[in-house]
C-alpha positions as CSV (number, residue, x, y, z in Angstrom):
1,M,42.7,182.3,-111.0
2,D,40.8,185.2,-109.4
3,L,37.2,185.8,-108.3
4,R,36.3,186.5,-111.9
5,S,37.2,182.9,-112.8
6,Y,33.7,181.8,-111.7
7,T,31.2,181.5,-114.5
8,S,27.6,182.4,-113.8
9,A,25.4,179.5,-112.6
10,E,23.2,180.0,-115.6
11,Q,26.1,179.1,-117.8
12,K,27.0,176.0,-116.0
13,R,25.8,173.6,-118.5
14,A,27.9,175.2,-121.2
15,V,31.2,175.3,-119.2
16,P,33.8,172.5,-118.9
17,D,33.5,170.0,-116.2
18,N,36.2,171.5,-114.0
19,Q,34.3,174.9,-114.1
20,A,31.1,173.2,-113.1
21,L,33.1,171.6,-110.3
22,A,34.2,175.0,-109.1
23,L,30.7,176.2,-108.9
24,D,29.7,173.2,-106.9
25,I,32.6,173.6,-104.5
26,L,31.9,177.3,-104.0
27,A,28.2,176.6,-103.1
28,M,29.2,173.9,-100.5
29,T,29.0,174.7,-96.8
30,N,32.1,173.6,-94.7
31,Q,30.5,170.4,-93.6
32,E,29.4,169.6,-97.2
33,L,33.0,170.3,-98.4
34,E,34.5,168.0,-95.8
35,D,32.2,165.2,-96.9
36,F,33.1,165.9,-100.5
37,L,36.8,165.8,-99.8
38,V,36.6,162.6,-97.8
39,N,34.9,160.9,-100.7
40,E,37.5,162.3,-103.1
41,Y,40.2,161.0,-100.8
42,L,38.7,157.6,-100.7
43,E,38.2,157.3,-104.4
44,N,41.3,159.0,-105.7
45,P,44.7,157.3,-105.1
46,M,46.5,160.5,-106.1
47,L,45.3,162.2,-102.9
48,E,46.6,161.4,-99.4
49,S,45.7,162.9,-96.0
50,V,48.4,165.1,-94.6
51,E,47.4,164.0,-91.0
52,H,46.5,160.5,-92.0
53,K,42.8,160.8,-92.4
54,E,42.2,157.2,-91.7
55,N,43.8,157.6,-88.2
56,E,41.8,160.8,-87.6
57,I,38.6,158.9,-88.4
58,M,39.5,156.3,-85.9
59,T,40.3,158.7,-83.0
60,S,37.0,158.3,-81.3
61,I,37.2,154.5,-81.5
62,E,40.7,154.5,-80.0
63,K,39.4,156.3,-77.0
64,F,37.1,153.4,-76.3
65,S,39.4,150.5,-76.9
66,D,39.1,147.5,-74.8
67,E,42.0,148.3,-72.5
68,G,41.4,148.9,-68.8
69,T,38.1,147.1,-68.4
70,F,36.5,147.2,-65.0
71,A,36.7,144.5,-62.3
72,A,33.9,142.1,-61.8
73,Y,30.6,143.8,-60.8
74,A,30.5,141.8,-57.5
75,E,33.9,143.2,-56.4
76,Q,32.5,146.7,-56.7
77,H,29.0,146.1,-55.5
78,P,29.0,143.4,-52.8
79,G,25.7,142.1,-51.6
80,N,22.6,140.5,-52.9
81,P,20.1,142.7,-54.8
82,E,17.3,140.3,-53.7
83,D,17.7,141.8,-50.2
84,E,16.3,145.0,-51.6
85,D,12.5,145.3,-51.7
86,L,12.0,146.8,-55.1
87,C,8.5,147.7,-56.2
88,G,7.5,148.5,-59.8
89,S,7.9,152.2,-59.4
90,E,11.5,151.7,-58.1
91,L,12.5,149.9,-61.3
92,S,12.2,153.1,-63.2
93,A,15.3,155.3,-63.4
94,R,16.3,157.5,-60.5
95,T,16.4,161.2,-61.2
96,G,19.0,162.0,-63.8
97,D,19.6,158.4,-64.7
98,Q,18.9,158.8,-68.4
99,L,20.5,155.5,-69.4
100,K,18.3,153.3,-67.2
101,E,15.2,155.4,-68.0
102,S,15.8,155.1,-71.7
103,L,16.4,151.3,-71.6
104,L,13.6,150.4,-69.3
105,G,11.3,152.7,-71.2
106,Q,11.6,150.5,-74.2
107,I,10.4,147.4,-72.4
108,N,6.8,146.4,-72.3
109,W,6.5,145.5,-68.6
110,K,3.4,143.4,-69.2
111,D,5.4,140.9,-71.1
112,Y,7.8,140.2,-68.2
113,S,7.5,139.2,-64.6
114,R,8.5,141.3,-61.7
115,Q,11.6,139.1,-61.3
116,D,12.6,139.7,-64.9
117,L,12.3,143.4,-64.5
118,K,14.5,143.3,-61.4
119,V,17.1,141.2,-63.3
120,M,17.1,143.7,-66.2
121,S,17.5,146.6,-63.8
122,Y,20.4,144.9,-62.2
123,L,22.1,144.1,-65.6
124,I,21.7,147.8,-66.6
125,D,23.7,148.7,-63.5
126,C,26.4,146.3,-64.7
127,L,27.1,148.3,-67.9
128,D,30.4,150.1,-68.0
129,E,30.7,153.8,-69.0
130,K,30.8,152.9,-72.7
131,G,27.6,150.9,-72.7
132,F,29.4,147.5,-72.8
133,F,28.5,144.4,-70.8
134,T,31.9,142.9,-70.0
135,Y,31.1,140.3,-67.3
136,D,30.5,136.6,-67.2
137,T,26.9,135.8,-66.3
138,G,28.1,132.7,-64.4
139,E,30.3,134.9,-62.1
140,L,27.4,137.3,-61.6
141,A,25.0,134.4,-60.8
142,A,27.4,133.3,-58.0
143,T,27.3,136.6,-56.3
144,S,24.0,138.2,-57.2
145,G,21.5,135.5,-56.2
146,Y,20.0,135.5,-59.8
147,S,20.3,132.3,-61.8
148,K,22.5,132.2,-64.8
149,E,19.5,131.2,-67.0
150,D,17.6,134.3,-65.9
151,L,20.6,136.6,-66.4
152,D,21.2,135.2,-70.0
153,R,17.6,135.4,-70.9
154,C,17.2,139.0,-69.8
155,L,20.5,140.0,-71.3
156,A,19.3,138.7,-74.6
157,V,16.3,141.0,-74.3
158,L,18.4,144.0,-73.3
159,R,20.8,143.4,-76.3
160,G,17.9,144.0,-78.6
161,L,17.2,147.5,-77.3
162,E,18.3,150.9,-78.8
163,P,20.9,152.3,-79.2
164,V,22.2,149.4,-81.4
165,G,25.3,147.9,-79.9
166,I,24.3,148.4,-76.3
167,F,25.3,145.5,-74.0
168,S,27.9,144.3,-76.5
169,P,30.8,142.5,-74.8
170,N,33.5,144.6,-76.4
171,L,34.1,147.3,-79.0
172,A,34.5,145.0,-82.0
173,E,31.2,143.2,-81.4
174,C,29.5,146.6,-80.8
175,L,30.6,147.9,-84.2
176,I,29.7,144.6,-85.9
177,C,26.2,144.8,-84.4
178,Q,25.7,148.3,-85.8
179,L,26.9,147.1,-89.3
180,R,24.5,144.2,-89.2
181,A,21.7,146.6,-88.3
182,K,22.6,148.6,-91.5
183,D,22.9,145.4,-93.5
184,L,26.5,146.4,-94.2
185,C,28.3,143.6,-92.5
186,S,30.5,141.1,-94.3
187,D,33.0,138.3,-93.4
188,V,35.9,140.6,-94.3
189,L,34.6,143.5,-92.1
190,C,34.0,141.1,-89.2
191,A,37.5,139.8,-89.5
192,L,38.9,143.3,-89.7
193,L,37.2,144.3,-86.5
194,R,37.8,141.1,-84.6
195,E,41.3,140.4,-85.7
196,H,42.8,143.7,-86.7
197,L,41.4,146.3,-84.3
198,A,44.8,147.2,-83.0
199,D,46.1,147.6,-86.6
200,L,43.0,149.7,-87.3
201,V,43.6,152.1,-84.4
202,S,47.3,152.5,-85.2
203,G,46.7,153.1,-88.9
204,Q,48.5,149.9,-90.0
205,I,46.7,149.8,-93.3
206,G,49.4,147.7,-95.0
207,N,49.1,145.0,-92.4
208,I,45.4,144.9,-92.8
209,S,45.6,144.8,-96.5
210,R,48.1,141.9,-96.6
211,H,46.4,139.8,-94.0
212,L,42.8,140.2,-95.5
213,G,43.9,140.1,-99.1
214,I,42.2,143.4,-100.0
215,S,43.5,146.6,-101.5
216,T,44.5,149.6,-99.4
217,I,41.8,151.6,-101.1
218,Q,39.3,149.1,-99.8
219,V,40.8,149.3,-96.3
220,K,40.4,153.1,-96.4
221,E,36.7,152.7,-97.4
222,Y,36.1,150.3,-94.6
223,I,37.8,152.7,-92.2
224,H,35.6,155.5,-93.4
225,L,32.5,153.3,-92.9
226,I,33.6,152.2,-89.4
227,G,34.4,155.8,-88.5
228,S,30.7,156.6,-89.1
229,L,29.6,154.2,-86.3
230,N,29.2,154.9,-82.7
231,P,32.0,153.3,-80.5
232,R,30.2,154.2,-77.3
233,P,26.4,153.4,-77.4
234,V,25.5,155.4,-74.4
235,M,26.5,158.5,-76.2
236,D,23.2,158.3,-78.1
237,I,21.4,158.7,-74.8
238,Q,23.8,161.1,-73.1
239,R,24.1,163.5,-76.1
240,S,22.0,166.6,-75.7
241,E,19.0,166.9,-78.0
242,A,20.0,170.5,-78.7
243,S,21.5,171.2,-82.1
244,Y,23.9,173.9,-82.9
245,V,24.8,175.7,-86.2
246,V,28.5,175.5,-86.9
247,P,29.6,178.8,-88.5
248,D,31.4,178.7,-91.8
249,I,33.1,182.1,-91.3
250,L,34.5,183.5,-88.0
251,V,34.8,187.2,-87.4
252,S,37.0,188.7,-84.7
253,K,38.1,192.2,-83.7
254,S,41.3,193.4,-82.2
255,G,41.2,197.1,-81.5
256,D,39.9,198.7,-84.6
257,R,41.1,195.8,-86.8
258,W,38.7,193.2,-88.1
259,S,39.7,189.7,-89.0
260,T,37.7,187.2,-91.1
261,E,38.6,183.6,-91.6
262,I,37.1,180.3,-92.8
263,N,36.2,178.0,-89.9
264,D,37.9,174.9,-91.5
265,Q,40.6,174.1,-89.0
266,W,38.8,170.9,-88.1
267,M,38.7,169.7,-91.6
268,G,41.2,167.2,-93.0
269,E,44.2,168.5,-95.1
270,Y,45.2,166.7,-98.3
271,R,48.1,166.6,-100.7
272,F,49.2,164.7,-103.7
273,S,50.5,161.2,-103.0
274,E,54.2,160.9,-103.7
275,Y,53.9,157.1,-103.9
276,Y,51.4,157.2,-106.7
277,M,53.1,160.1,-108.4
278,N,56.3,158.0,-108.6
279,L,54.3,154.9,-109.7
280,M,52.8,157.0,-112.5
281,K,56.3,158.1,-113.7
282,E,57.7,154.6,-113.5
283,S,54.7,152.7,-115.0
284,S,55.2,151.2,-118.5
285,D,51.6,150.4,-118.9
286,P,49.9,153.1,-121.1
287,E,46.4,152.5,-119.6
288,L,47.7,152.7,-116.0
289,T,49.7,155.9,-116.8
290,A,46.6,157.4,-118.4
291,Y,44.5,156.5,-115.4
292,F,46.9,158.1,-112.9
293,H,47.2,161.2,-115.1
294,E,43.4,161.6,-115.2
295,R,43.2,161.1,-111.4
296,L,46.0,163.6,-110.9
297,E,44.3,166.3,-113.0
298,R,41.2,165.7,-111.0
299,A,43.0,166.1,-107.7
300,K,44.7,169.3,-109.0
301,S,41.4,170.8,-110.0
302,V,39.7,169.9,-106.7
303,M,42.5,171.3,-104.6
304,S,42.7,174.5,-106.7
305,W,39.1,175.2,-106.5
306,V,38.9,174.5,-102.8
307,E,41.7,177.1,-102.3
308,Q,39.9,179.5,-104.5
309,R,36.6,178.9,-102.7
310,R,38.3,179.9,-99.3
311,K,39.6,183.1,-100.9
312,T,36.2,184.0,-102.5
313,I,34.2,183.5,-99.3
314,V,36.6,185.5,-97.2
315,Q,36.5,188.4,-99.7
316,V,32.7,188.3,-99.9
317,A,32.4,188.1,-96.1
318,E,34.8,191.1,-95.7
319,A,32.8,193.1,-98.1
320,V,29.6,192.3,-96.2
321,L,31.4,193.2,-92.9
322,R,32.4,196.6,-94.3
323,R,28.8,197.4,-95.2
324,Q,27.2,196.0,-92.0
325,E,29.9,197.0,-89.4
326,D,27.4,198.8,-87.2
327,H,25.2,195.7,-87.2
328,F,28.1,193.5,-86.1
329,R,29.5,196.0,-83.5
330,H,26.3,197.3,-82.0
331,Q,23.5,195.0,-83.3
332,A,22.1,197.9,-85.1
333,A,19.6,197.4,-87.9
334,L,21.0,196.2,-91.3
335,A,22.2,198.8,-93.7
336,P,20.6,198.5,-97.2
337,M,22.7,196.0,-99.1
338,K,22.2,193.9,-102.3
339,M,24.3,191.1,-103.6
340,T,24.8,193.2,-106.7
341,D,26.4,195.9,-104.5
342,V,29.0,193.3,-103.3
343,A,29.4,191.9,-106.8
344,Q,30.2,195.4,-108.2
345,E,32.6,196.2,-105.4
346,L,34.6,193.1,-106.0
347,D,34.2,193.0,-109.8
348,I,32.7,189.6,-109.9
349,P,29.5,188.1,-111.2
350,Y,26.3,188.4,-109.1
351,S,26.0,184.6,-109.2
352,T,29.4,184.2,-107.6
353,V,28.3,186.2,-104.6
354,A,25.0,184.2,-104.4
355,L,27.0,180.9,-104.4
356,A,29.5,182.1,-101.9
357,V,26.8,183.0,-99.3
358,K,24.5,180.1,-100.0
359,G,23.9,178.1,-96.8
360,K,26.9,179.8,-95.1
361,F,26.8,181.1,-91.5
362,I,28.9,183.8,-90.0
363,Q,29.8,184.3,-86.3
364,Y,30.9,187.4,-84.4
365,K,28.8,188.0,-81.3
366,K,26.3,185.6,-82.5
367,T,25.8,183.2,-85.4
368,E,23.8,184.5,-88.4
369,S,23.1,183.4,-91.9
370,L,25.3,185.3,-94.3
371,Q,22.5,185.4,-96.8
372,S,20.2,187.1,-94.1
373,L,22.6,190.1,-93.9
374,F,21.5,191.2,-97.4
375,T,18.4,193.4,-97.3
376,S,17.7,192.6,-101.0
377,P,18.9,189.7,-103.0
378,V,19.5,191.7,-106.2
């Protein structure tokens, strides 16, 4: 295949399915392509992750596993908070305490007594760095001067605040809480998280599959779902509100030599599953063999067009760079350039250029829309 393999978008309805798939893939941004490939991986047994995608998805969860919990709050903070004369204004967060400010800001103070608010402020201070509440309220009652009843009642209120999962006792319950909020929880998912979290983190899909009586495909789908959750509730509060554009193409310069590459190192890598390839060869069931063959052809088409997408975008970006070099080097005004100019230079359809630049961002000294570098679309 080469760049001319792409059919114009106007002819998409008349081309075979794999040609339409090629057009869709070319138009995707890197993030869209990653989402697409994850779905393909989850649905197609003939694809497997080179770096065990299910383990990669669980990396953030592994960081916040339940090992190494803190000592009891009283051991770190001796003394009775009742000795402190807190007034209403002092219950609000101190400067820079985003967590306390966010949580207390969700509470209608008129609905609670001054004592309740002091208990809630105290309980917020008991959270660990992940946003979990790992202490026994009976132990805290013995050292804090607050009653267990007051602690339990106020804790129940705090557990209903945003972000979902805050004040959970551990990672498993935090994730279950988020699944329930999305109405996605089930007995199997709860059992997976409560009983097989260690297997989940270490990628022991076979163990999970056998103990829960579900297929490995189903386990992978659950892992993908769990990987979309937040293992550390306080991240939602600590995360900066600023959003950043992730460039699809990176440009660098060494001496007089320019280099252009796709920014996809963070994406998963996939290959054909040897296990299912062998199963297809050994199967005596015609329907099963036909199913595996169809899935293999789909996987081959996907991987082929993903590689062709990479080559096409790089060649289009390099053509743009040649025509707009002064703009990249010196931030000069854009030189006159149309998509048809690049299409003629590369001997490809205009529509291929349009799809290759659609939604893509390029970065050298700054990040810019690749499409914005054309002074005229046609």
